C-alpha positions in Angstrom: 16.7 5.6 -3.5 19.1 4.5 -6.2 19.7 1.2 -4.4 15.9 0.6 -4.3 15.8 1.1 -8.1 18.7 -1.4 -8.6 17.0 -4.0 -6.4 13.7 -3.5 -8.2 15.3 -4.0 -11.6 17.2 -7.1 -10.5 14.1 -8.6 -8.9 12.1 -8.0 -12.0 14.7 -9.6 -14.2 14.9 -12.6 -11.9 11.2 -13.0 -11.9 11.1 -12.8 -15.7 13.8 -15.5 -16.0 12.1 -17.7 -13.4 8.8 -17.4 -15.2 10.3 -18.5 -18.5 12.2 -21.4 -17.0 9.2 -22.5 -15.0 6.8 -22.7 -18.0 9.1 -23.9 -20.8 8.0 -27.5 -20.4 4.3 -26.7 -20.7 2.3 -28.3 -23.5 0.7 -25.7 -25.9 -2.9 -26.3 -27.0 -5.8 -24.3 -28.4 -9.2 -23.9 -27.0 -12.3 -21.7 -27.0 -14.1 -20.2 -24.1 -17.7 -21.5 -24.3 -19.1 -19.9 -21.1 -18.3 -17.5 -18.3 -20.4 -17.6 -15.2 -20.4 -15.2 -12.3 -20.1 -16.9 -8.9 -21.9 -14.7 -6.4 -19.8 -16.0 -3.6 -17.8 -13.2 -2.2 -14.3 -14.1 -1.0 -12.6 -12.0 1.6 -8.9 -11.9 1.3 -6.1 -9.8 2.8 -5.9 -7.8 -0.5 -9.6 -7.1 -0.4 -12.9 -8.6 -1.6 -12.9 -10.6 -4.8 -15.7 -12.2 -6.9 -15.1 -15.5 -8.7 -15.8 -16.2 -12.3 -16.2 -19.8 -13.6 -14.8 -20.2 -17.1 -15.7 -23.2 -19.3 -13.2 -24.0 -22.1 
């Protein structure tokens, strides 16, 4: 069980570092959400059923 905890901590740290490195070259901007629409199309995925939202910025 202790090994699982160590692996989980190392994986979390690796993901955090990868996320930072992967996004550091992104351009920062500001915006406002002007509309959010519900898309009644239901999407079946392995994780379950999801509904889509269309966001206008």
